[in-house]
VEXTORRO-93538 format. One record per residue (C-alpha): x, y, z; residue in one letter. Coordinates in pm, whole numbers, padded with zeros to 5 digits, always signed. Layout:
<nodes>
XYZA;...
</nodes>
This chain:
<nodes>
+17219+14367+10348M;+17379+14550+10641K;+17046+14636+10804N;+16888+14295+10762A;+16769+14131+11079Q;+16964+13824+11182L;+16635+13628+11223A;+16553+13698+10860D;+16905+13603+10744L;+16868+13273+10927L;+16516+13203+10813R;+16477+12840+10694P;+16407+12768+10329E;+16254+12424+10379D;+16056+12228+10632F;+16366+12065+10782D;+16480+12404+10908G;+16154+12478+11096I;+16203+12396+11462V;+15956+12307+11733G;+15663+12217+11502Q;+15734+11854+11422D;+15366+11773+11448H;+15315+11993+11140L;+15639+11983+10943F;+15841+11690+11071G;+15890+11374+10873E;+15540+11261+10970R;+15398+11613+11011G;+15044+11657+10883V;+15113+11960+10665V;+15427+11809+10518R;+15247+11489+10428R;+14951+11680+10285M;+15178+11883+10054L;+15375+11573+09956A;+15049+11427+09838G;+14989+11728+09615G;+14722+11877+09838R;+14730+12251+09919I;+14433+12404+10088T;+14331+12719+10270N;+14501+12726+10611M;+14481+12916+10936I;+14801+12913+11137F;+14754+13013+11503Y;+14990+13027+11795G;+15236+13248+11984P;+15458+13496+11797P;+15793+13384+11662G;+15701+13019+11622T;+15744+12986+11247G;+15412+13081+11095K;+15551+13324+10837T;+15843+13092+10758T;+15610+12800+10698A;+15398+13007+10466A;+15708+13102+10261S;+15820+12742+10235V;+15475+12628+10128I;+15464+12903+09866A;+15803+12797+09732K;+15698+12431+09706Q;+15365+12513+09552S;+15506+12717+09266G;+15211+12956+09297M;+15233+13332+09268H;+15298+13445+09627F;+15166+13763+09790R;+15195+13872+10153K;+14979+14121+10340L;+14978+14227+10702N;+14626+14294+10829A;+14751+14563+11067T;+14829+14793+10770S;+14654+14639+10462A;+14331+14789+10330S;+14047+14670+10111L;+14227+14821+09809S;+14530+14598+09884D;+14304+14295+09872I;+14157+14412+09544K;+14506+14445+09402D;+14577+14082+09496V;+14243+13973+09343I;+14325+14159+09025N;+14652+13965+08994E;+14453+13644+08958T;+14360+13766+08612G;+14715+13830+08481N;+14981+13588+08355M;+15154+13568+08695F;+14847+13473+08884G;+14688+13257+08621A;+14761+12942+08822G;+14617+13097+09133G;+14760+13332+09397V;+14881+13207+09731L;+14803+13491+09975L;+14968+13498+10316Y;+14767+13722+10546L;+14946+13793+10869D;+14751+13891+11182E;+14414+13821+11019I;+14237+13916+11345Q;+14282+14285+11249Y;+14068+14241+10936F;+13702+14322+10985N;+13414+14117+10855R;+13389+14301+10523K;+13763+14265+10457Q;+13758+13896+10535Q;+13443+13834+10334Q;+13590+14001+10030S;+13813+13694+09989L;+13538+13435+09999L;+13442+13422+09629E;+13803+13383+09526Y;+13877+13117+09787M;+13569+12931+09675E;+13671+12908+09308D;+14040+12851+09380G;+14180+13176+09242R;+14315+13256+09586I;+14453+13003+09830T;+14467+13168+10170L;+14721+13107+10444I;+14634+13331+10736A;+14814+13357+11068S;+14703+13488+11405T;+14829+13494+11764T;+14470+13492+11883E;+14209+13214+11907N;+14080+13188+11547P;+13736+13079+11661H;+13694+13421+11823F;+13861+13639+11559Y;+13816+13469+11222V;+13469+13466+11070Y;+13290+13137+11031N;+13276+13162+10650A;+13657+13173+10637I;+13692+12902+10903L;+13461+12667+10721S;+13678+12688+10408R;+14007+12643+10592S;+14208+12392+10789S;+14337+12507+11131L;+14694+12429+11246F;+14831+12515+11588E;+15188+12638+11630F;+15335+12570+11977K;+15603+12759+12176P;+15944+12627+12078V;+16122+12439+12351T;+16479+12532+12451P;+16607+12199+12316Q;+16450+12263+11980A;+16593+12616+11971L;+16952+12511+12041R;+17047+12444+11675P;+16903+12779+11570V;+17119+12965+11822L;+17424+12760+11727H;+17368+12863+11365R;+17339+13219+11483A;+17671+13190+11661L;+17843+13045+11357E;+17699+13324+11139Y;+17806+13599+11380L;+18155+13455+11421N;+18194+13430+11046R;+18073+13787+10989E;+18288+13935+11264T;+18591+13710+11216A;+18582+13610+11581Q;+18560+13285+11775S;+18319+13348+12057K;+18150+13053+12232T;+17820+12975+12393A;+17729+12659+12587T;+17410+12465+12545D;+17307+12584+12890A;+17343+12946+12782L;+17142+12877+12467C;+16870+12714+12676D;+16870+13014+12909Y;+16821+13253+12616V;+16539+13033+12486S;+16370+13030+12826T;+16388+13408+12849C;+16238+13436+12499A;+15946+13207+12611R;+15944+12996+12293G;+15971+13288+12053D;+16241+13205+11798V;+16270+13561+11665R;+16306+13713+12013H;+16560+13440+12106A;+16779+13532+11810I;+16758+13904+11885V;+16850+13845+12252L;+17133+13608+12154F;+17274+13861+11908E;+17267+14137+12164N;+17446+13915+12418A;+17699+13817+12151Y;+17804+14179+12093H;+17821+14238+12468A;+18048+13938+12536A;+18428+13922+12505D;+18496+13554+12439V;+18220+13344+12596E;+17852+13445+12615L;+17733+13438+12977L;+17404+13487+13159R;+17511+13831+13271E;+17529+13936+12907H;+17173+13811+12852V;+17039+13964+13168D;+17175+14312+13077S;+16932+14318+12787F;+16640+14124+12927D;+16644+14128+13307T;+16266+14145+13353S;+16213+13819+13162V;+16529+13626+13249S;+16470+13657+13623S;+16188+13407+13583F;+16431+13134+13490N;+16248+12821+13372D;+15889+12939+13427D;+15712+12948+13095T;+15403+13124+12972H;+15184+12811+12994Y;+15336+12695+13325D;+15241+13022+13492L;+14887+13023+13355L;+14852+12666+13484S;+14979+12774+13825C;+14728+13055+13828L;+14436+12827+13742Q;+14538+12554+13989K;+14579+12809+14269S;+14230+12947+14206I;+14081+12597+14171R;+14249+12513+14501G;+14090+12818+14664S;+14422+12981+14751D;+14381+13358+14695P;+14738+13437+14800D;+14894+13207+14544A;+14644+13331+14288A;+14748+13695+14322V;+15119+13599+14318F;+15091+13420+13983Y;+14871+13698+13854L;+15137+13957+13943A;+15408+13736+13786K;+15216+13696+13460L;+15138+14068+13440L;+15507+14155+13491S;+15572+13954+13175L;+15316+14156+12980G;+15062+13872+12966E;+14750+14079+13028L;+14544+13935+12741I;+14638+13575+12830S;+14542+13636+13191V;+14204+13779+13092C;+14132+13471+12881R;+14233+13225+13149R;+14036+13400+13422L;+13722+13379+13210Q;+13784+13009+13150V;+13826+12952+13523I;+13502+13132+13599A;+13308+12872+13395S;+13528+12566+13438E;+13607+12574+13808D;+13347+12802+13975V;+13068+12745+13724G;+12716+12692+13856L;+12823+12715+14218A;+12827+13096+14168Y;+12703+13178+13812P;+12758+13552+13855L;+13133+13490+13882A;+13153+13468+13502A;+12973+13803+13467V;+13194+13982+13722V;+13511+13829+13577T;+13411+13934+13228R;+13356+14292+13350A;+13689+14295+13530C;+13874+14172+13221C;+13712+14425+12993E;+13794+14697+13234S;+14154+14578+13258A;+14195+14587+12880K;+14051+14935+12865E;+14266+15069+13151L;+14597+14899+13064G;+14878+14858+13310M;+14941+14930+13588P;+14572+14999+13679E;+14464+14675+13509A;+14623+14468+13789Q;+14361+14606+14033L;+14058+14483+13841T;+14224+14151+13761L;+14317+14106+14126A;+13949+14152+14216N;+13858+13881+13965A;+14130+13639+14078A;+14048+13670+14448I;+13675+13648+14385L;+13725+13325+14187L;+13966+13178+14443A;+13729+13241+14737T;+13409+13142+14553A;+13249+12800+14593P;+13357+12558+14322K;+13173+12337+14073S;+13293+12158+13760N;+12951+11997+13699A;+12881+12192+13378A;+13236+12121+13256H;+13192+11745+13313N;+12846+11745+13158A;+12945+11901+12828V;+13257+11685+12797L;+13045+11373+12851A;+12791+11489+12586A;+13071+11578+12345A;+13207+11222+12379E;+12869+11081+12282D;+12858+11314+11984V;+13203+11194+11884R;+13089+10834+11902R;+12804+10908+11662G;+12518+10882+11910K;+12200+11086+11892G;+12195+11135+11518I;+11818+11101+11494N;+11653+11358+11718V;+11287+11329+11823P;+11049+11434+11550L;+10831+11649+11772H;+11134+11873+11847L;+11244+11927+11492Q;+10994+12171+11356S;+10644+12318+11414P;+10539+12108+11118L;+10567+11795+11327F;+10287+11732+11576K;+10328+11622+11927G;+10544+11894+12081Y;+10408+12017+12411K;+10472+12387+12487Y;+10590+12393+12855P;+10456+12743+12921H;+10102+12619+12859D;+10131+12391+13166Y;+10137+12437+13536E;+10479+12550+13667N;+10589+12588+13304H;+10679+12218+13288Y;+10544+11915+13114V;+10708+11575+13083E;+10812+11476+12732Q;+11114+11321+12552Q;+11401+11552+12452Y;+11702+11321+12409L;+11729+11100+12101P;+11604+10739+12146D;+11957+10590+12174D;+12039+10830+12453L;+11715+10805+12647L;+11782+10808+13022G;+12138+10933+12984T;+12247+11173+13262V;+12520+11419+13181Y;+12469+11682+13452Y;+12510+11586+13814Q;+12450+11883+14049P;+12748+11958+14267A;+12700+11979+14645P;+12684+12355+14670N;+12389+12570+14778K;+12304+12715+14438T;+12300+12389+14242E;+12131+12195+14524Q;+11857+12453+14548A;+11792+12427+14175A;+11797+12047+14192A;+11546+12046+14479E;+11319+12287+14296Y;+11301+12071+13986W;+11256+11752+14188K;+10953+11913+14342K;+10813+12042+14015I;+10871+11711+13833K;+10728+11510+14124G;+11040+11300+14175K;
</nodes>
């Protein structure tokens, strides 16, 4: 196929060929072991583009022996889903249909819910993929019937063998003997930011631009805006942004913001700024979360280059705001107790109006009355410690006065 993409021609046909996802498909990978034990279940694959989600679904389909169908939610309609459902009743789908649904976040609630009955009775086994956080974009009914697996950006070292295979293929097809060092392959991988598909496209472009040896200049001529960032990765830059804001350095914050936006990372920046507003500023300035949310929504509506203005407002506001991680620490401590199995039996008077003994605080002076809220085995536990800032200390002093402590 003359017009076939090199990335498709090099697509692995088994788990051994999938790179960078050893936690899922390596010798001890959880998905690999699950399938080896004869278990196939509904799955949600999430992670950056070009990390092997579609390839993994194809390999799983091949190993399962099930009738395989693939839909892309950006273009599929409800009638396409009905066509797949109808196939469960013919001879090809009698053993069940394995449906791979790419970019599931583009399906609305009705489209997603149309699959539930068939997932429930096993006629359809769903493997869905998304580059977004599935907890935000996949409906709970689908999530509760599925296992979630995270795909991670592929490291340059893991990508090397893929690019070497690409070089061998291109040399064979063109009857040439061009060369590329490991350092060049790593450079291509870094420019592609862990995206295998993009790395192969970039490598192929550089191959056709080179005479004998592929060099950085050949890569840069096709990808200068990305390659100029050298070894900085997507997650490194987001980490730098958060640490700069946490460290109350507005100048560093706007620098990393500008750097991320130049890479086209508007959505990732919006997500991270909203996390920072609650994780690092938190209760010291509660309105920071509201303002940041408004700036992010405005940025997504405006698009670049105007979006950088609203996001700069958010970044500088967060960097110069007072800081508190008290709520962050409180919920993590509580989550740890939940994980340990504590607090299973909650107080009876809190469970339902049917149980007597609950005191309605609004019926009492200052809208407060002392009573037990934590389970017996957690009585006296303190998760939240007010941070030493004006807002939290004022709230703490108010409740000390009301509670008479």
